[in-house]
C-alpha positions as CSV (number, residue, x, y, z in Angstrom):
1,M,-22.1,1.7,-2.5
2,R,-22.7,-1.9,-3.2
3,S,-20.0,-4.2,-4.6
4,M,-20.0,-4.6,-8.4
5,V,-18.7,-8.1,-8.5
6,S,-20.5,-11.5,-8.8
7,D,-20.4,-14.2,-6.2
8,L,-17.8,-16.2,-8.3
9,D,-15.7,-13.1,-8.8
10,K,-15.8,-12.3,-5.1
11,K,-14.4,-15.8,-4.4
12,I,-11.7,-15.3,-7.0
13,L,-10.7,-12.0,-5.6
14,M,-10.5,-13.3,-2.1
15,E,-8.3,-16.2,-3.2
16,L,-6.0,-13.8,-5.1
17,Q,-5.7,-11.5,-2.1
18,Y,-5.4,-13.9,0.8
19,R,-4.3,-17.2,-0.6
20,F,-2.0,-16.5,-3.5
21,P,0.4,-19.5,-3.6
22,L,4.1,-19.0,-3.7
23,T,4.6,-21.8,-6.1
24,E,5.5,-22.3,-9.8
25,T,1.8,-22.8,-10.7
26,P,-0.3,-20.4,-8.5
27,Y,-3.2,-19.8,-10.9
28,T,-3.7,-23.5,-11.6
29,E,-3.8,-24.1,-7.9
30,I,-6.3,-21.4,-7.3
31,A,-8.5,-22.7,-10.1
32,E,-8.4,-26.2,-8.5
33,R,-9.4,-24.8,-5.1
34,L,-12.3,-23.0,-6.7
35,E,-13.2,-26.1,-8.8
36,I,-13.2,-24.2,-12.1
37,K,-11.0,-24.6,-15.2
38,F,-7.8,-22.5,-15.5
39,E,-9.1,-21.0,-18.7
40,D,-12.3,-19.8,-16.9
41,L,-10.2,-18.3,-14.1
42,K,-8.0,-16.5,-16.7
43,K,-11.0,-15.0,-18.4
44,R,-12.5,-13.7,-15.1
45,I,-9.1,-12.2,-14.1
46,E,-8.8,-10.5,-17.5
47,A,-12.3,-9.1,-17.2
48,L,-11.7,-7.9,-13.6
49,R,-8.5,-6.2,-14.8
50,S,-10.0,-4.6,-17.8
51,N,-12.8,-3.0,-15.7
52,F,-10.2,-1.8,-13.1
53,T,-11.4,-4.0,-10.2
54,I,-7.9,-5.6,-10.1
55,K,-5.2,-3.0,-10.1
56,R,-2.3,-5.5,-9.9
57,I,-1.4,-9.1,-9.2
58,G,2.1,-8.9,-7.9
59,F,3.8,-7.6,-4.7
60,N,5.3,-4.6,-3.1
61,I,9.0,-4.2,-2.9
62,N,10.0,-2.7,0.4
63,Y,11.4,0.7,-0.3
64,K,14.2,0.1,2.2
65,A,15.5,-2.8,0.1
66,S,16.3,-0.1,-2.5
67,G,18.0,2.1,0.1
68,K,15.3,4.7,0.1
69,V,13.6,6.8,2.8
70,A,9.9,7.8,2.8
71,A,7.9,10.5,4.3
72,L,4.3,11.6,4.5
73,V,4.0,15.3,3.5
74,A,1.1,17.4,4.6
75,I,0.8,20.8,2.8
76,R,-1.7,23.7,2.8
77,I,-2.8,24.7,-0.7
78,P,-6.1,26.5,-0.6
79,D,-5.8,28.0,-4.1
80,P,-7.4,25.7,-6.8
81,N,-4.8,26.6,-9.4
82,A,-1.9,25.8,-7.1
83,K,-3.6,22.5,-6.2
84,E,-3.8,21.6,-9.9
85,T,-0.1,22.5,-10.4
86,L,0.8,20.2,-7.5
87,R,-1.3,17.5,-8.9
88,K,0.5,17.6,-12.2
89,I,3.9,17.7,-10.6
90,L,3.2,14.7,-8.4
91,L,1.6,12.7,-11.3
92,K,4.9,12.8,-13.1
93,D,6.9,11.7,-10.0
94,P,7.2,7.9,-9.8
95,E,8.4,8.2,-6.2
96,V,5.1,9.7,-5.1
97,T,2.8,6.8,-4.3
98,H,-0.3,8.5,-2.7
99,N,-1.7,12.0,-3.1
100,Y,-5.0,12.8,-1.5
101,V,-7.1,15.8,-0.4
102,R,-8.0,15.1,3.2
103,N,-10.4,16.8,5.7
104,H,-7.8,18.5,7.9
105,E,-8.4,22.2,8.9
106,V,-4.9,23.3,8.0
107,Y,-3.2,20.8,5.7
108,N,-5.5,19.8,2.9
109,I,-3.2,17.7,0.8
110,W,-1.3,14.7,1.9
111,F,1.2,12.7,-0.2
112,V,3.9,10.1,0.3
113,I,7.2,10.7,-1.3
114,K,10.4,8.6,-1.4
115,R,14.0,9.5,-2.1
116,K,17.5,8.1,-1.7
117,S,18.3,10.2,1.4
118,I,16.6,12.6,3.9
119,E,18.5,15.5,2.4
120,D,17.2,14.7,-1.1
121,L,13.7,14.2,0.2
122,M,13.7,17.6,2.1
123,A,15.1,19.3,-1.0
124,S,12.4,17.9,-3.2
125,V,9.6,18.9,-0.8
126,E,11.0,22.4,-0.4
127,E,11.2,22.8,-4.2
128,I,7.6,21.5,-4.6
129,A,6.3,23.8,-1.9
130,K,8.1,26.8,-3.5
131,T,6.7,25.9,-6.9
132,V,3.1,25.9,-5.6
133,G,3.7,28.9,-3.3
134,S,3.1,27.2,0.0
135,K,5.0,27.9,3.2
136,E,2.8,25.7,5.4
137,Y,3.8,22.1,5.2
138,L,5.0,19.2,7.4
139,V,7.4,16.4,6.4
140,L,6.7,13.3,8.6
141,L,9.5,10.8,8.1
142,G,8.5,7.1,8.3
143,K,10.8,6.1,11.1
144,R,9.5,2.5,11.1
145,T,6.8,0.7,9.2
146,Y,5.2,-1.9,11.5
147,K,2.7,-3.3,9.0
148,L,1.8,-3.0,5.3
149,S,-0.9,-5.3,4.0
150,V,-3.7,-3.9,1.9
151,K,-6.4,-6.5,1.6
152,F,-10.2,-6.1,1.6
153,D,-12.5,-8.6,3.1
154,L,-15.3,-8.5,0.6
155,Y,-17.7,-10.3,3.0
156,K,-17.1,-8.0,5.9
157,G,-16.8,-4.8,3.9
158,I,-13.6,-3.7,5.5
159,S,-9.8,-4.0,5.2
160,W,-8.5,-7.0,7.1
161,S,-5.2,-8.9,7.3
162,E,-3.4,-11.1,9.7
163,P,-1.4,-9.3,12.4
164,E,2.2,-9.0,11.6
165,V,5.3,-6.9,12.5
166,L,7.7,-6.0,9.8
167,P,11.4,-6.2,10.9
168,E,13.1,-2.9,11.6
169,K,16.1,-3.8,9.3
170,I,15.4,-4.7,5.8
171,P,18.3,-6.0,3.7
172,T,19.0,-4.3,0.3
173,F,19.2,-6.2,-3.0
174,E,22.9,-5.2,-3.1
175,E,23.5,-6.7,0.4
176,L,21.8,-9.9,-0.8
177,G,23.8,-10.0,-4.0
178,L,20.6,-10.0,-6.1
179,R,19.5,-8.0,-9.1
180,K,16.3,-6.0,-8.5
181,E,15.1,-6.2,-12.1
182,P,13.3,-9.6,-12.2
183,F,11.4,-8.8,-9.0
184,S,10.5,-5.3,-10.2
185,E,9.0,-6.9,-13.4
186,L,7.0,-9.4,-11.5
187,A,5.9,-6.8,-8.9
188,K,4.0,-5.0,-11.6
189,W,2.1,-8.0,-12.8
190,I,2.5,-11.8,-12.4
191,P,1.3,-13.1,-15.8
192,V,-1.9,-15.2,-15.8
193,T,-0.5,-18.3,-17.3
194,E,-0.1,-21.8,-16.1
195,R,3.7,-21.2,-15.5
196,P,3.8,-17.4,-14.8
197,Y,7.5,-17.3,-13.7
198,R,9.0,-19.2,-16.6
199,E,9.5,-16.4,-19.0
200,V,11.0,-13.9,-16.5
201,A,13.2,-16.6,-15.1
202,A,14.6,-17.4,-18.5
203,K,15.1,-13.7,-19.3
204,Y,17.3,-13.2,-16.3
205,G,19.2,-16.4,-16.3
206,Y,17.3,-18.3,-13.6
207,K,15.7,-21.7,-13.5
208,E,12.0,-21.4,-12.8
209,E,12.1,-23.1,-9.4
210,E,15.2,-21.0,-8.5
211,L,13.3,-17.8,-9.1
212,V,10.3,-18.9,-7.1
213,G,12.5,-20.0,-4.3
214,L,14.1,-16.5,-4.2
215,I,10.6,-14.9,-4.1
216,R,9.8,-17.1,-1.1
217,E,13.0,-16.1,0.7
218,L,12.6,-12.4,-0.1
219,Y,9.0,-12.6,1.2
220,K,10.3,-14.2,4.5
221,K,12.8,-11.3,4.8
222,R,10.0,-8.9,4.0
223,V,11.9,-7.4,1.1
224,L,8.7,-8.4,-0.8
225,R,5.3,-7.7,0.8
226,N,1.6,-7.8,0.1
227,I,1.9,-10.7,-2.5
228,G,-1.3,-11.3,-4.5
229,A,-4.0,-9.0,-5.9
230,T,-4.4,-5.3,-5.2
231,L,-8.0,-4.1,-5.7
232,E,-9.6,-0.9,-6.5
233,G,-11.7,-0.4,-3.4
234,S,-14.5,1.6,-5.1
235,R,-15.2,-1.4,-7.5
236,V,-15.8,-3.8,-4.6
237,G,-17.8,-1.5,-2.3
238,I,-14.8,-0.2,-0.2
239,V,-15.6,3.5,-0.7
240,R,-14.1,5.2,2.3
241,D,-10.6,5.3,3.7
242,G,-9.5,7.0,6.9
243,M,-6.0,8.0,8.0
244,V,-6.0,7.6,11.7
245,V,-3.4,9.6,13.6
246,L,-2.8,9.2,17.3
247,K,-0.5,10.7,20.0
248,G,1.2,7.3,20.3
249,S,4.7,5.9,20.7
250,E,6.6,3.2,18.8
251,E,5.3,0.7,21.3
252,D,1.8,1.8,20.6
253,C,2.4,1.2,16.8
254,L,3.5,-2.3,17.7
255,R,0.3,-3.0,19.6
256,I,-1.8,-1.6,16.8
257,A,0.0,-3.8,14.2
258,L,-0.7,-6.9,16.4
259,E,-4.2,-6.1,17.6
260,I,-5.9,-4.1,14.8
261,P,-6.3,-6.5,11.8
262,E,-8.3,-3.8,10.0
263,A,-5.2,-1.6,9.8
264,T,-3.5,-1.8,6.4
265,H,-0.5,0.5,7.0
266,V,0.9,1.1,10.5
267,V,3.8,3.6,10.7
268,Y,5.6,5.6,13.3
269,R,6.4,9.0,11.9
270,V,8.6,11.8,13.2
271,P,8.4,15.4,11.9
272,L,11.5,16.7,10.1
273,N,10.1,20.3,10.4
274,G,7.5,22.0,12.4
275,E,5.4,20.6,15.3
276,W,3.2,17.5,15.0
277,E,2.1,15.4,18.0
278,H,0.2,12.6,16.3
279,R,3.1,10.3,15.5
280,A,1.3,6.9,15.4
281,Y,-0.4,6.4,12.1
282,F,-2.5,3.8,10.5
283,M,-4.9,3.4,7.5
284,A,-8.3,1.6,7.4
285,H,-10.6,1.1,4.5
286,A,-14.3,0.2,4.6
287,D,-17.7,0.4,3.0
288,S,-18.8,3.1,5.6
289,E,-17.2,5.7,7.8
290,E,-19.0,4.1,10.8
291,K,-16.8,1.0,10.5
292,I,-13.6,3.1,10.3
293,E,-14.7,5.0,13.3
294,G,-15.2,1.8,15.2
295,V,-11.7,0.7,14.3
296,A,-10.2,4.0,15.4
297,K,-12.1,3.8,18.8
298,K,-10.7,0.3,19.3
299,A,-7.2,1.6,18.6
300,S,-7.6,4.5,21.0
301,R,-8.7,2.2,23.8
302,I,-5.8,-0.1,23.2
303,I,-3.2,2.6,23.5
304,G,-5.1,4.9,25.9
305,D,-5.2,8.0,23.6
306,K,-8.6,9.8,23.3
307,D,-7.1,12.6,21.2
308,Y,-7.0,10.8,17.9
309,R,-8.0,12.1,14.5
310,I,-9.5,10.4,11.4
311,L,-8.6,12.2,8.2
312,Y,-10.8,11.0,5.5
313,S,-9.9,11.2,1.8
314,V,-11.9,13.8,-0.1
315,E,-10.3,13.5,-3.5
316,N,-7.6,11.2,-5.0
317,L,-5.1,13.3,-6.9
318,K,-3.1,10.3,-8.2
319,P,-5.8,7.7,-9.0
320,G,-4.8,4.2,-10.2
321,T,-1.5,4.3,-8.3
322,H,-0.2,0.9,-7.1
323,S,3.4,1.5,-6.5
324,N,5.7,-1.5,-6.5
325,E,7.6,0.0,-3.5
């Protein structure tokens, strides 16, 4: 599927993804770099938002900064009515951030869920499974997230971001003595104005430069991640995504985060119930399955695991999701 954006829009989207300035005037600076007027940039962003190409301009708040735990749940639901019941349940749950049908021979639905504790998380999953009548499910706890950076290179037709390794320990807002609310508000959408932080800063009793300084500090600590635009892949030609699972270690996840720039999420997961050998996990997005397969092969060579799997999404059961955490 070809990209639906013009050459100018492509340049704008690349700037918004990869070079969003952590300053008091980010949009003005982007307009200057592109040699267009701010008003013209604003119109293009509004159009790209209204046609669902841009899902968000903001950032992710690391769920650990809110004292939460997260798990990937794989569940078997062959019955269409039960699948629809699950879809409706998870649509209403703000702590479920992804919910996909994937091409696995046993577990056909995979979703990510967050809760305040492992006990709460397991209780929620057990209740969900009971409601939909499934006894076959796995709860794969995210022991450590090594990378999270969802950016699409619109010229290469694949996800791509600079190598990074997120710290194991993320401070909470409480530990930092900060209110979460102003950052949650900006995480959803950074207003497209010449001074986008001014109103939120005043609302929460900050000076404008003080709030921007805090955003910079929180980004350095990786409390905030993935700053800039989040795109709807299908609108820009990124029509396939693959969840690559490997029989790897934590050290292997570290290598993938550092050596596979196409990986958007790199997580080491441990099963809280049942048996599951593929503990190293990463996501890749592209305009073709061939490109994703190439990335998976590269990762398997790096860590020496030939027994990897690529689980492609077949259906998105929670479309439009762009969780702030």
